[in-house]
C-alpha positions, 0 to 999 in steps of 0.5 A: 020210601015206605014200601022199601021198609015194609018188612020192618028192617032194622035201621042202624045209622053210621057216621060217615068218615069216622072209621078206619081206612080201607084200600084207600077209602076213608070211613070204612067200619067192620060190621061183622068179621070180614064185612066192612061198610065203606062210605062212598057219598056222592050218588046219595048223601049216605051211599056206601059199599060193602066189602066182603072177605070170601077167603081167597079175595075181597069182593067190593060191591059198590052199589051205584058209585059207578054205572058202567065198568067203562067209567073205571076200567081206563077206557072211558067207554061208558054209555052216554045215557048212563053217565048223563043219568048219573050226573042228573041225579047225583047228590054231589057230582064232586064226591061221585068223581072222587069215588070213580077216581079211587075205583079207577086206581083199584081197577088198574092195580089189579089186585088179585085179591079184590073183585069189583062189582056194582049194581048196574054192569051185567058183565061185571056180575058174569065175571063174578059168577064165573070166578066163583 
């Protein structure tokens, strides 16, 4: 949308799935030391996650790769309205599910050096803020 580009950002095109692997995801590219762009198409054709090395841990911001932690925390307890909306607007449902599967694996591994956050779950944001 034009309004999203009003501040004249420098747009850079990355080719998905051509970079190195990062924690089981293909197509990761280190943009700067400690900042990794990870291809996660599905929600949109060019959807991506960003991983940032904060020193003691990596913060993986998955954007819209999932809407509620219940989709990846093993409980399966995500609000029906969110999962319905996600399915309705997904560019590729199969890829969305593949991303959920990989994120669920990361969540269940409980790696202490990895913090998962997304664009929609307030509880995950509060947990991230609490852990500094």
